[in-house]
C-alpha positions as CSV (number, residue, x, y, z in Angstrom):
1,M,-19.5,-12.1,-7.0
2,Y,-19.4,-14.0,-10.0
3,D,-22.5,-12.6,-11.3
4,Y,-21.7,-8.8,-10.5
5,A,-18.3,-9.5,-12.6
6,K,-20.5,-11.2,-15.6
7,Q,-23.5,-8.4,-15.7
8,N,-20.8,-5.9,-15.1
9,D,-18.5,-7.1,-17.9
10,A,-15.6,-6.4,-15.3
11,E,-12.2,-8.5,-15.2
12,V,-12.0,-7.3,-11.7
13,V,-14.6,-6.8,-8.8
14,H,-13.2,-4.6,-5.8
15,F,-15.2,-4.8,-2.4
16,D,-15.0,-3.2,1.0
17,N,-13.9,-5.0,4.3
18,F,-14.1,-5.4,8.0
19,E,-10.8,-5.1,9.9
20,Y,-10.6,-7.0,13.0
21,I,-7.9,-5.4,15.4
22,E,-7.0,-7.8,18.0
23,Y,-4.8,-5.7,20.2
24,F,-8.5,-3.9,21.0
25,N,-10.8,-6.6,20.1
26,K,-12.4,-4.2,17.8
27,I,-13.8,-4.5,14.6
28,K,-13.6,-1.8,12.2
29,K,-15.2,-1.0,8.8
30,V,-13.0,-0.2,5.6
31,N,-14.7,1.3,2.9
32,F,-12.8,1.9,-0.3
33,G,-15.3,4.1,-1.8
34,K,-15.2,6.6,1.2
35,R,-11.2,6.8,1.2
36,I,-11.4,7.5,-2.8
37,K,-14.1,10.4,-2.2
38,K,-11.9,11.8,0.3
39,H,-8.8,11.8,-1.7
40,Y,-10.0,12.2,-5.2
41,N,-13.5,13.7,-4.7
42,Y,-14.5,10.9,-6.9
43,N,-18.2,9.3,-6.1
44,L,-17.9,5.5,-6.7
45,L,-21.7,4.8,-5.5
46,K,-22.6,6.9,-8.6
47,S,-19.8,5.7,-11.0
48,P,-18.8,2.4,-9.8
49,Y,-16.4,1.7,-12.7
50,Y,-12.9,2.9,-12.6
51,S,-9.5,1.7,-14.1
52,W,-5.9,3.1,-12.9
53,R,-6.2,6.0,-15.1
54,T,-9.3,7.0,-13.0
55,F,-7.0,7.8,-10.2
56,K,-3.5,8.0,-12.0
57,N,-2.0,10.2,-9.3
58,G,-1.7,7.7,-6.6
59,C,-2.7,4.5,-8.5
60,L,0.3,2.5,-7.1
61,R,0.0,4.0,-3.8
62,Y,-3.7,4.8,-2.9
63,L,-5.5,2.2,-4.4
64,D,-6.2,-1.1,-2.6
65,W,-3.0,-3.6,-3.1
66,H,-4.5,-6.4,-0.8
67,V,-4.8,-9.3,-2.9
68,W,-8.0,-10.6,-1.0
69,A,-10.1,-7.3,-1.7
70,F,-10.9,-8.3,-5.1
71,V,-12.2,-11.0,-7.5
72,Y,-10.4,-11.5,-10.6
73,N,-11.5,-13.3,-13.8
74,T,-9.3,-16.1,-14.2
75,K,-9.1,-16.0,-17.9
76,F,-7.6,-12.3,-17.6
77,I,-5.4,-13.2,-15.2
78,K,-4.0,-16.3,-17.0
79,E,-3.7,-14.4,-20.2
80,N,-2.0,-11.7,-18.8
81,G,0.6,-13.6,-16.9
82,I,-0.3,-11.8,-13.9
83,E,1.7,-13.5,-10.6
84,F,3.1,-13.1,-7.5
85,S,6.8,-11.8,-6.8
86,Q,9.0,-14.4,-5.4
87,S,9.2,-12.7,-1.9
88,R,8.0,-13.7,1.7
89,Y,6.9,-10.2,2.2
90,G,4.7,-8.0,0.3
91,E,4.3,-10.3,-2.8
92,D,0.9,-9.4,-3.3
93,Q,1.4,-5.9,-4.2
94,L,2.8,-6.9,-7.9
95,F,-0.2,-9.5,-8.5
96,T,-2.8,-6.8,-7.4
97,N,-1.2,-3.8,-8.8
98,S,-0.4,-5.6,-12.1
99,A,-4.4,-6.5,-12.3
100,I,-5.2,-2.9,-11.9
101,L,-3.0,-1.8,-14.4
102,L,-4.4,-4.2,-16.9
103,A,-8.2,-4.2,-16.2
104,K,-10.2,-2.3,-18.8
105,R,-13.1,-2.3,-16.3
106,I,-12.8,-2.6,-12.3
107,Y,-16.1,-2.5,-10.8
108,Y,-16.7,-1.3,-7.2
109,L,-19.0,-3.1,-5.2
110,N,-20.0,-1.1,-2.0
111,D,-20.3,-4.2,0.4
112,Y,-18.4,-5.7,3.2
113,L,-17.3,-9.2,2.3
114,Y,-14.1,-10.0,3.9
115,Y,-12.6,-9.9,7.7
116,Y,-8.9,-9.0,7.7
117,R,-7.4,-9.5,10.8
118,L,-4.5,-7.3,12.3
119,R,-2.7,-9.6,14.6
120,K,0.1,-8.6,16.6
121,G,3.2,-10.7,15.6
122,S,2.1,-11.5,12.3
123,L,4.7,-11.5,9.4
124,A,2.7,-8.3,7.9
125,H,3.3,-6.1,11.2
126,S,6.4,-7.5,12.8
127,K,10.0,-6.5,12.3
128,S,12.3,-8.8,10.7
129,Y,14.6,-9.7,7.8
130,Y,11.7,-10.1,5.4
131,S,11.6,-6.2,4.9
132,F,14.4,-6.5,2.5
133,D,12.1,-8.4,0.2
134,V,11.0,-4.6,-0.9
135,F,14.0,-4.1,-3.1
136,N,12.9,-7.2,-5.1
137,N,9.2,-6.4,-5.1
138,V,10.0,-2.9,-6.6
139,N,12.4,-4.1,-9.1
140,C,9.5,-6.5,-10.3
141,M,6.9,-3.6,-10.2
142,K,9.3,-1.6,-12.6
143,E,9.9,-4.4,-14.6
144,F,6.2,-5.2,-15.1
145,I,5.5,-1.7,-16.0
146,I,8.1,-1.1,-18.6
147,K,7.1,-4.6,-20.3
148,H,3.5,-3.3,-20.8
149,N,4.5,0.2,-22.3
150,L,3.2,1.9,-19.4
151,W,6.7,3.6,-18.0
152,D,6.1,6.9,-19.8
153,E,2.8,7.5,-18.1
154,L,3.7,6.0,-14.8
155,K,7.2,6.9,-14.2
156,T,6.2,9.9,-11.6
157,E,3.7,7.7,-9.8
158,F,6.4,4.8,-9.6
159,N,9.0,6.8,-8.2
160,K,6.7,7.9,-5.5
161,Y,5.5,4.2,-4.9
162,K,9.0,3.3,-4.7
163,I,9.9,5.9,-2.0
164,S,6.5,4.9,0.2
165,T,7.1,1.1,-0.2
166,V,11.0,1.3,1.1
167,I,9.9,3.7,4.1
168,K,7.0,1.4,5.3
169,S,9.6,-1.7,5.0
170,Y,12.3,0.5,7.1
171,N,9.7,0.6,9.7
172,L,9.2,-3.1,9.5
173,T,13.0,-4.0,9.8
174,D,14.7,-5.5,12.9
175,P,16.3,-2.7,14.7
176,S,19.6,-5.0,14.6
177,L,19.6,-4.7,10.6
178,I,18.9,-1.1,10.2
179,K,22.4,-0.1,9.4
180,E,22.3,-3.0,6.7
181,Y,18.8,-1.8,5.3
182,E,20.2,1.7,5.2
183,K,22.9,0.7,3.0
184,R,21.0,-1.4,0.9
185,C,18.8,1.8,0.2
186,A,21.7,3.8,-0.7
187,E,22.4,1.4,-3.3
188,F,18.8,1.3,-4.5
189,L,17.8,4.8,-4.3
190,T,19.0,8.0,-5.7
191,P,20.9,10.5,-3.1
192,D,17.5,12.6,-2.7
193,E,15.4,9.8,-2.7
194,L,17.7,8.3,0.1
195,K,17.7,11.5,2.1
196,E,13.7,11.9,1.9
197,V,13.6,8.1,2.9
198,L,15.6,8.5,5.8
199,K,14.1,11.8,6.7
200,R,10.6,10.2,6.7
201,A,11.2,6.8,8.1
202,T,13.3,8.1,11.1
203,R,10.7,10.9,11.8
204,K,13.2,13.8,11.7
205,R,11.7,17.2,12.5
206,N,12.2,20.4,11.2
207,F,12.3,23.3,13.5
208,L,8.5,24.1,13.4
209,E,7.8,20.4,13.6
210,N,9.8,20.3,16.9
211,L,7.5,23.0,18.2
212,F,4.5,21.3,17.5
213,S,3.4,18.4,15.2
214,I,1.3,15.4,15.0
215,K,2.2,12.4,12.8
216,N,0.4,9.0,12.4
217,Y,2.7,5.9,13.0
218,K,2.1,2.0,12.8
219,E,4.0,-0.7,14.8
220,D,3.1,-4.2,15.1
221,A,-0.6,-4.1,13.9
222,V,-1.3,-1.0,16.3
223,K,-1.7,2.6,15.4
224,Y,-0.5,5.4,17.1
225,K,-0.3,9.1,16.9
226,I,3.1,10.9,17.2
227,V,2.7,14.2,19.3
228,T,5.7,16.4,19.3
229,V,5.5,19.7,21.8
230,F,8.5,21.5,22.0
231,G,11.1,18.7,21.1
232,I,9.1,16.4,23.7
233,E,7.6,13.2,21.8
234,F,4.5,11.5,22.9
235,K,3.3,8.2,21.5
236,L,-0.2,8.0,21.8
237,L,-2.6,4.8,20.9
238,K,-5.1,5.4,18.4
239,K,-8.2,3.4,18.3
């Protein structure tokens, strides 16, 4: 990995990983290049170098924010003051997104070099109070973007990132704390953003979606498909 970074003059090297899904005792390949090809129609195998501007629309949401999916140049990290947020949950989003935003050259290595275990009951996949850390994480991300004079370019993307991140944390909130979480959302978001978050997070359906719809849902490290037929909801395991 070190040699790849040196040879390709890259501040960051990005690689693929395996997911071990404990619930199914199953190993799955997670290929970043294929995901980018599907979402952006961009071939990272032919052009393995990228920066956030290569994928500007979605750079905070669709690029990999797992800190372990990259190798970083230590000098680059220290000189730019890239750090984790002071949170218990989601603290690596600030670190990884900051590195992606400041790296002039990211090299994609099409190789599976890490096993990530999706474990039921882990902090990352359990409903708890730590979901409230999202508000600090999002604020830290905004401060970083403004500090580095990227706000004008990233304002629209940041607002989309804010909504999607708040929704994800909504689904990781302990049910007994949902009302408190919604109150914090009302203080943190604009009225229109709050409306969108509540609609998407609570899976509210319009008339057509009530007749028939299929949506993905993830709970406690297990993925499901929510199939709705004439207002009746079926929750199907997705392997």
